[in-house]
C-alpha positions as MATLAB code, in Angstrom:
seq = 'XXXXXXXXXXXXXXXXXXXXXXXXXXXXXXXXXXXXXXXXXXXXXXXXXXXX';
ca = [
      32.472   47.146  -84.712;
      31.142   50.571  -83.781;
      31.258   49.810  -80.055;
      34.769   48.378  -80.413;
      35.849   51.477  -82.316;
      34.630   53.627  -79.431;
      36.672   51.564  -76.953;
      39.736   51.739  -79.206;
      39.365   55.503  -79.440;
      39.146   55.850  -75.643;
      42.282   53.713  -75.239;
      43.975   55.600  -78.111;
      44.883   52.226  -79.582;
      43.669   51.256  -83.025;
      43.513   47.708  -84.380;
      43.772   46.596  -87.966;
      40.490   44.952  -88.858;
      38.238   43.915  -91.675;
      34.596   42.943  -92.019;
      33.792   40.731  -95.003;
      30.449   38.957  -95.290;
      29.751   39.322  -91.554;
      33.139   37.877  -90.590;
      35.262   40.276  -88.565;
      39.024   39.767  -88.361;
      40.971   41.846  -85.839;
      44.757   42.125  -85.589;
      46.204   43.697  -82.463;
      49.833   44.680  -82.084;
      51.887   47.592  -80.849;
      54.311   48.326  -83.661;
      56.572   50.518  -81.498;
      57.012   47.635  -79.038;
      57.475   45.047  -81.769;
      54.611   42.859  -80.546;
      51.843   42.637  -78.002;
      51.562   44.890  -74.982;
      49.162   45.144  -72.065;
      47.190   47.707  -74.067;
      46.573   45.093  -76.779;
      45.363   42.646  -74.139;
      43.047   45.259  -72.601;
      41.518   46.057  -75.975;
      41.111   42.362  -76.829;
      39.318   41.729  -73.539;
      36.957   44.649  -74.056;
      36.218   43.559  -77.617;
      35.513   40.007  -76.436;
      33.117   41.333  -73.799;
      31.283   43.366  -76.430;
      31.019   40.369  -78.761;
      29.590   38.070  -76.070;
];
């Protein structure tokens, strides 16, 4: 989560997430756009790379 937080900070895009009993749930959306944007996709890809 720390590495993902660093990426989110660099992109200036912050997910809603939780970590309960080693299970991380991440929700990505751009509220101003009313849904997903390319920035959400970029952050999801980076987070997936970090988790691999």
